[in-house]
C-alpha positions, -999 to +999 in steps of 0.1 A: +226-455+122+210-431+147+241-408+148+234-399+111+198-387+118+194-351+107+177-341+140+187-340+177+177-375+188+184-397+218+174-433+227+167-441+263+156-470+284+129-471+312+156-460+337+162-429+316+197-440+307+208-426+273+216-455+249+227-435+219+223-401+203+226-385+169+253-361+159+228-333+160+220-341+196+257-341+205+260-306+190+229-294+209+232-310+244+259-305+271+289-329+271+288-361+291+250-363+296+242-398+309+205-397+317+176-380+300+171-357+330+206-342+323+192-328+291+166-306+307+167-277+331+156-283+367+122-267+363+113-290+334+120-323+353+085-326+366+071-321+332+095-346+318+085-373+344+048-366+336+053-373+299+077-403+304+051-423+323+035-446+315+062-462+293+041-464+262+026-445+233+037-412+217+037-378+235+048-343+227+054-313+249+074-281+252+103-277+276+136-259+282+166-280+273+202-275+286+221-265+255+258-267+249+261-231+238+229-218+255+217-227+290+181-226+279+169-238+245+132-240+241+123-272+223+093-292+211+100-327+226+086-358+209+087-391+228+078-424+212+080-457+233+089-489+216+091-518+240+117-511+267+131-481+249+120-446+239+130-425+210+133-388+220+135-360+194+144-324+203+131-298+179+145-263+189+117-238+185+142-211+179+151-225+145+114-222+135+113-187+148+145-178+130+131-193+097+099-174+102+117-142+109+137-147+077+106-153+057+088-123+073+119-102+065+119-113+029+081-106+027+086-071+043+113-063+017+090-075-011+061-055+002+084-024+006+095-028-030+059-033-041+048-002-021+075+019-037+066+007-071+029+014-064+039+049-051+059+056-082+029+044-104+005+065-083+028+096-087+030+089-125-008+085-127-014+117-108+011+136-130-006+122-161-041+132-148-028+167-140-014+169-175-047+157-189-065+184-169-041+210-183-048+199-218-086+199-211-086+237-207-058+253-227-055+291-226-051+301-262-043+338-272-062+348-303-049+384-304-032+408-280-065+415-263-085+383-269-081+348-256-099+315-260-103+287-235-119+255-249-130+231-221-129+194-229-145+165-210-164+166-177-163+197-156-149+185-123-134+202-093-099+188-098-099+197-135-111+233-128-085+238-101-058+230-127-074+251-154-078+280-129-041+281-121-031+282-158-058+306-169-050+332-141-013+331-148-018+335-186-045+362-181-022+382-158+008+380-181-011+388-212-036+415-199-064+402-221-096+422-222-119+395-238-117+359-227-140+333-242-148+300-226-161+273-250-183+246-234-193+229-267-169+199-261-177+194-224-195+164-210-210+162-176-210+191-151-209+185-114-216+210-087-181+213-072-167+217-107-192+245-114-183+262-082-146+262-091-154+275-126-176+302-111-147+313-089-124+315-119-149+336-138-152+360-109-114+363-105-110+370-142-137+396-140-119+413-111-086+412-129-098+425-163-128+446-152-149+428-177-169+396-175-158+366-195-179+352-223-193+317-226-199+301-260-211+266-270-237+262-242-257+230-249-294+227-238-285+200-213-258+223-198-283+252-196-307+229-177-280+217-153-267+253-147-303+264-140-308+236-116-276+245-098-289+282-097-256+294-112-252+332-114-221+337-135-207+372-143-206+363-180-219+372-214-232+343-235-222+342-271-233+317-298-200+306-313-164+317-316-169+322-353-196+348-348-175+365-322-145+368-346-168+381-373-181+408-350-145+418-342-135+420-378 
């Protein structure tokens, strides 16, 4: 019955003589072992003697075992005395380590896959945010000399950086003289966003030789801009409709 046990197992008497062993023990231990000491390397004999005595109870310890295919196999040893005999189970620690390594490897692969998916989603989100910023400040030619830039949503630094790139490119290619920025659809204004917008206005002024015009300023925007001590090189207009009527 003991030979069919699914673990390396030997049964010994008080003299250390091996009475029987499982098939797993036969596969693990050297051939022709007669006594329990033959199963361990020399440096582990003192430890073995310490845990064999007294011949009673249950004990566990860690020791190097002489293996059939490996001279040193680190094992957890479990000894349980039953009358004149003891049951000894060898539990190779390497098998636990191997199993743990496999689990860690699987986990690493899953994490790598998850990180890649998150990276892809992050890139897609950043691209979507950039596209949203582009749509939040489109450069719209009204005529050969006039252009209109309506700003939507909050005026933030990242949004103004995107708007700046598109506006400068379009202004350079079109050589517009009058550029109108409409703030009527904007929300909150933060200081870094205002600074970037100020830089854009100054660059357009240098390019065209004429300040840009702002329309649609709300009272709350005027208070915020005054609080931020903004000095824009701009002309303020009431609405695009009035500007177009003046041009006609």
